[in-house]
C-alpha positions in Angstrom: -0.9 -29.3 -5.2 2.3 -27.6 -4.5 0.9 -24.0 -4.9 -2.2 -24.8 -2.7 0.6 -25.3 0.0 3.0 -22.9 -0.8 1.3 -19.8 2.0 3.3 -20.4 4.9 6.0 -17.4 5.2 3.0 -15.5 4.2 0.8 -16.6 6.8 3.6 -16.5 9.5 3.9 -12.8 8.6 0.4 -11.8 8.6 0.5 -14.0 12.3 3.3 -12.1 13.4 1.0 -8.7 14.0 -1.0 -8.0 16.8 -4.2 -8.7 17.4 -5.3 -5.6 18.1 -3.9 -4.2 14.4 -7.1 -6.6 13.0 -9.5 -4.7 11.2 -9.1 -1.2 12.5 -6.9 1.2 10.9 -4.6 2.7 12.8 -5.8 6.5 13.0 -5.8 10.0 15.1 -8.4 12.5 15.8 -8.3 15.8 16.1 -11.5 18.5 16.9 -10.9 21.8 15.8 -14.6 24.1 17.4 -14.6 27.7 16.5 -15.6 29.9 19.7 -15.6 33.2 18.0 -15.3 34.0 14.4 -11.9 33.8 13.4 -10.8 32.2 17.5 -10.5 28.2 17.8 -9.8 25.6 20.7 -8.5 22.4 19.2 -7.2 19.3 20.8 -6.1 15.8 20.2 -8.6 12.8 21.3 -7.5 10.1 23.6 -5.0 7.7 22.4 -5.8 4.0 23.3 -2.0 3.5 24.6 -2.0 6.8 27.0 0.7 8.4 24.7 -0.1 11.8 24.0 -0.5 12.0 19.9 1.1 15.5 20.4 4.4 13.6 20.6 4.1 12.2 16.7 1.6 14.7 15.1 2.5 17.9 15.0 0.1 20.3 13.1 0.7 22.9 10.6 -1.7 25.8 10.4 -2.7 28.3 7.4 -0.4 30.8 7.2 -1.7 33.8 8.8 -3.2 31.6 12.0 -1.5 31.7 15.1 -1.2 28.9 18.1 -1.1 28.1 21.3 -1.9 25.1 23.6 -5.5 24.4 22.4 -6.2 27.4 21.0 -6.2 28.7 17.6 -6.4 32.6 16.0 -6.9 33.0 12.7 -8.3 36.9 12.8 -10.3 38.7 10.1 -9.8 35.5 7.6 -10.8 32.8 9.7 -9.4 29.4 9.2 -8.3 29.5 5.4 -5.4 27.5 3.4 -3.5 24.6 3.7 -3.3 22.9 6.7 -0.5 19.7 7.2 0.0 17.4 9.7 4.0 16.1 9.9 4.2 12.5 11.4 1.3 11.0 9.1 2.1 7.6 8.0 4.5 6.3 10.8 2.4 5.8 14.1 -1.3 6.3 12.5 -2.1 5.4 8.9 -4.0 8.5 9.1 -5.6 11.6 10.7 -9.0 12.7 11.4 -9.4 16.3 11.6 -13.1 17.5 12.2 -13.8 21.3 11.9 -16.6 22.6 13.8 -18.0 25.7 12.7 -19.3 28.9 14.6 -23.1 28.5 12.3 -22.9 24.9 13.8 -21.8 22.9 10.4 -18.9 20.6 10.7 -16.7 18.4 8.2 -14.3 16.2 8.8 -11.0 16.1 6.9 -8.9 12.9 6.5 -5.0 13.2 6.1 -2.9 10.2 4.8 1.2 9.9 4.3 0.1 10.3 0.8 -1.4 13.6 1.4 -0.5 15.2 4.5 -1.9 18.5 3.9 -5.8 19.6 2.8 -7.5 22.7 1.6 -9.5 24.7 4.2 -12.4 27.3 3.1 -13.2 29.4 6.3 -16.6 27.0 5.9 -17.9 23.9 5.4 -17.7 23.9 1.6 -15.1 21.2 0.4 -13.8 22.1 -2.7 -12.0 19.5 -3.3 -11.3 18.3 -6.6 -12.5 15.1 -8.1 -8.6 14.4 -8.8 -8.0 15.2 -5.6 -10.6 13.0 -3.8 -9.6 10.0 -5.5 -6.1 10.2 -4.9 -6.4 10.0 -1.2 -9.3 7.6 -1.2 -7.5 4.7 -3.5 -4.7 5.0 -0.8 -6.7 5.3 2.1 -8.2 1.9 0.7 -4.8 0.3 0.0 -4.0 0.9 3.7 -6.8 -0.1 5.0 -7.0 -3.6 3.6 -3.5 -4.0 3.9 -3.4 -2.9 8.0 -6.9 -5.1 8.4 -4.9 -8.4 9.4 -8.5 -10.3 9.4 -9.1 -9.4 5.8 -5.8 -10.3 4.6 -6.0 -13.6 6.6 -9.3 -14.3 4.9 -8.1 -13.7 1.5 -4.6 -15.8 2.4 -7.8 -18.9 3.6 -9.1 -18.2 0.6 -5.9 -19.2 -1.7 -5.2 -21.8 0.9 -8.6 -23.3 0.3 -8.6 -23.1 -3.8 -4.6 -22.6 -4.9 -3.7 -20.4 -8.3 -5.9 -22.4 -10.4 -8.4 -20.8 -12.8 -11.4 -21.2 -10.4 -9.4 -18.5 -7.9 -10.8 -15.8 -10.6 -14.2 -16.5 -9.6 -13.6 -16.6 -6.0 -11.6 -13.4 -5.7 -14.6 -12.2 -7.9 -17.5 -12.9 -5.7 -15.6 -11.3 -2.5 -15.3 -8.6 -4.7 -18.7 -7.9 -5.4 -20.2 -9.4 -2.5 -18.3 -6.3 -0.1 -18.7 -4.1 -2.6 -22.3 -3.9 -2.2 -22.7 -4.1 1.7 -19.9 -1.5 1.3 -22.1 1.0 -1.2 -24.9 0.5 1.3 -23.6 0.8 4.5 -21.4 3.9 3.6 -24.8 5.3 2.0 -27.3 4.5 5.1 -29.5 2.0 3.5 -27.7 -1.1 5.6 -26.8 -0.4 9.4 -25.4 -3.0 11.9 -23.5 -2.5 14.9 -19.7 -2.9 14.3 -19.2 -5.7 17.6 -21.9 -8.0 15.3 -19.5 -7.4 12.3 -16.3 -7.9 13.8 -17.5 -11.4 15.4 -18.5 -12.6 12.4 -15.6 -11.5 10.3 -13.4 -13.3 13.0 -15.6 -16.4 12.3 -15.0 -16.6 8.7 -11.5 -17.0 9.2 -12.0 -20.0 11.5 -14.7 -21.7 9.0 -12.1 -21.6 5.7 -9.5 -22.5 7.4 -11.1 -25.6 8.9 -11.9 -25.9 4.9 -8.9 -25.9 4.2 -7.8 -28.1 6.5 -10.6 -30.7 5.3 -9.6 -33.5 2.8 -13.3 -34.5 1.9 -14.6 -33.1 -1.0 -17.0 -30.0 1.2 -19.1 -27.5 -0.1 -16.7 -24.7 0.2 -14.4 -26.9 -1.8 -16.8 -27.8 -4.4 -17.9 -24.1 -4.5 -15.5 -21.7 -2.6 -16.6 -18.5 -5.0 -20.4 -19.2 -2.9 -18.1 -19.1 0.3 -16.3 -16.1 -0.6 -19.7 -14.4 -1.6 -21.5 -15.0 1.1 -18.6 -13.7 3.5 -17.5 -10.9 1.2 -21.1 -9.2 2.8 -20.1 -9.5 6.3 -16.3 -8.0 5.2 -18.0 -5.3 3.4 -19.6 -3.9 6.1 -16.2 -4.0 8.1 -14.9 -2.2 5.1 -17.4 0.3 5.7 -17.2 0.7 9.3 -13.6 2.2 8.5 -15.0 4.3 5.7 -17.7 5.8 8.5 -14.7 7.0 11.1 -12.8 8.4 7.7 -16.1 10.3 6.7 -17.0 10.9 3.0 -17.1 14.3 1.2 -21.2 15.0 0.4 -19.7 16.8 -3.0 -17.7 13.7 -4.6 -19.6 11.1 -2.2 -19.6 8.1 -5.3 -16.6 9.0 -6.4 -14.8 8.7 -3.0 -16.8 5.9 -2.1 -16.0 3.9 -5.3 -11.7 4.7 -5.3 -12.1 3.9 -1.7 -12.8 0.3 -2.9 -10.8 0.3 -6.0 -7.9 0.9 -3.4 -9.2 -2.3 -1.3 -8.6 -4.2 -4.3 -5.7 -3.3 -5.3 -4.6 -3.6 -1.8 -6.0 -7.7 -2.2 -4.2 -8.0 -5.3 -0.6 -6.9 -4.0 -1.7 -9.7 -1.6 -2.7 -12.2 -3.8 0.8 -11.0 -6.0 3.3 -11.6 -2.6 1.4 -14.8 -2.0 2.5 -16.1 -6.2 5.9 -14.6 -5.8 6.3 -17.1 -2.8 5.3 -19.9 -4.2 7.9 -18.9 -7.3 10.7 -19.0 -4.6 13.0 -22.4 -5.0 11.2 -24.4 -2.2 11.1 -27.5 -2.5 7.2 -29.1 -2.4 8.1 -31.5 0.8 8.7 -28.2 2.6 5.7 -26.6 1.7 3.6 -29.1 2.0 4.9 -29.8 5.6 4.4 -25.6 6.4 0.5 -25.7 4.8 -1.0 -27.8 8.0 0.8 -25.9 11.0 0.3 -22.4 8.9 -3.2 -23.1 8.5 -3.7 -24.2 12.4 -1.9 -20.7 13.0 -5.0 -18.8 11.0 -7.6 -20.9 12.8 -6.0 -20.4 16.2 -5.6 -16.5 16.2 -9.1 -16.0 14.0 -10.4 -18.6 16.9 -8.9 -15.8 19.3 -10.3 -13.0 18.3 -13.9 -14.7 17.9 -14.0 -15.2 21.7 -12.7 -11.7 22.3 -15.5 -10.2 19.6 -18.0 -12.4 21.0 -17.4 -11.3 24.7 -17.8 -8.0 24.0 -21.4 -8.2 22.4 
């Protein structure tokens, strides 16, 4: 019982985050459009908080390119070389740079704190190697799950429900298998749902798990937690796919990017479980842990219910 009750500190830390952080990564977007050979116009997209992205992110263009306010000249060599963006990883988790070439082809490049530069080849052809793609998408997967408060709260809710018992392995495995299936199906275009209903269902899943963890009766969720985690994992996978769609997938290494992004998500989940286990091992009395369990679950449920109301209202 002590282990099941031992997560209030982790839950409070997660709940301290603003609801606006739930699920979505903080990403900046830039569009670069070729207007004539070697001539480009570029701009950041509008920021949700009305603060110019240029205050936090500074692009460093390839050698041979000269940048002015909203204009870029690269001469006969074209936009070829290393593009970097300083400041990624502070206010923004990632920067998406969409380059639209003169022939109409386009490509989206993703820059993160771990990989703050990309190689441009003067065309839409992406020549990144498999190792480079794998590193980038593992990092993106970890960042997404750790910055997605609603996903973290669902995992924490499962820990409250199951505790550090043997069946926790099956419960987490079922969640992993489920969201891996729908993530792949959605990313490959086999399954498409609008983001708003998916986001609402994710919030409702947290409410349900928190409520089940508060019950003393032997409910279905308590008897077969793996079934609950699998069913809601299907929905969470669609949420992961929405983030991956906004990031973009390299067509030359699509299966690898999909696999490594999912691997990053799993690493983030494992980090969450290990953090919870570390809290369990702290020298805190059983009585304190027991008293904190119910308030923590109510806090999770109230926040998730609030998200549910906002997301359902947005449908």
